[in-house]
Steps between C-alpha positions, in 0.01 A plus 500: 500500500422330172673785322827407670451136401437603141803731500730227632387242247498748213856607577606138535340393175666792323841398634450140384367579152770759429774261621641759741816385678493489880807697614526301825525156341611593147217289354168580335210551741301185583160439654667447839652848479157640416337329800775643721426843357128447556540402865744784556246753374215341700698494825619856441142622456389317814789653694401849388143434609613380841717809551204740490402462870860567605514814290178615664650444848813699410286785367291508820822505703630796303175689561516428874866605510424830331224568750739426788773726360249778439394474864860508620596799284197717576545819701273512806286806563616516863876520541612379842848657477379848403616749770249764379197274538225629726277268702157468343298377799522322832530133563266381771541167669209278587533310825 
């Protein structure tokens, strides 16, 4: 977390000391631009951290879907429509 803070302020201080021109405003970067950059990086990192549970849920859904499709596509050992099938035993009812 502190690494992102340091990166944002380092980049901002570099832009100010080198007198880099902001292409959006046409002026040299100011401290306000740097704070905007800082908060943009911080909020972006927080958003990435908050997306992790959602990615986990999507991954679990994909695993469950694959299991369902594998079950649907499997070939059963007993084919009900097979005209050559022989009865294996008798079914007895219990009353």
